[in-house]
N, C-alpha and C positions, 0 to 999 in steps of 0.2 A: 848852679855853674858844674859840669859834669866835668872828673879828674880826666883826662883823658892820656894815652902814650900812644903815639905814630910812631911806629919799630920798620923798619926797612931792612934790604941784605947782610948791611955794615954788622944789624945788631943778631946776627942769628949767632948759635955756638959756634955753630960748623961751616964752612963754606963749602959744603955740596951741593955739586952742580947738579947732580940728580934728584935733588929733595922736592918732590912736588908740593904745591900750594896747598891738597888737600890736608897734609900732613906737615905744615906747620903748625905749632899748641907751644902755649906758654914754656913747657919744657926744653922747646928749642932755642928759645933767648936766652941771651948771655946774660941774664938778670937775678939776681938774689929774689927768691921766691916771695921775702917778705917786702921788697921795695916793690914789685909786681901789685900785691892786696894793696895797695895804697889807690889804686887807678879804676875804677869804676867801667873805664872803657879802654883797651888795647884792640889797635889795629894795626894789621900789619900791608905795606905796598911797597912790593919791589920790583923786581926783573920775574918774578910770576905769576903774580897779580895784585888781588887788595882781597884782604880777607877779615873777618872781627875776628879776633880770637879769645876774645872777652869782651862780655857785655853786660848789665846788671839792666839793664832797661828794652833789649831788643835780642831776636838769637844770633848766634854765632854761625859761624858760613862762613863760606865765597860770597864775593859780593862784585869781582868784576876781571876779569883777566886781561 
């Protein structure tokens, strides 16, 4: 079983309308790093598109708009 976290626009640290999908990373999330370390896969899916932010099994990056 893969420990997965899906995040969206409500989970971003800032509500920056000009933030681009390629700029979204672990540092832009409103979570403590110690909590994020528990997950093997973190995926952002929001109004900007879909992006794998962290993965133990695949490459990270944009996977859809």
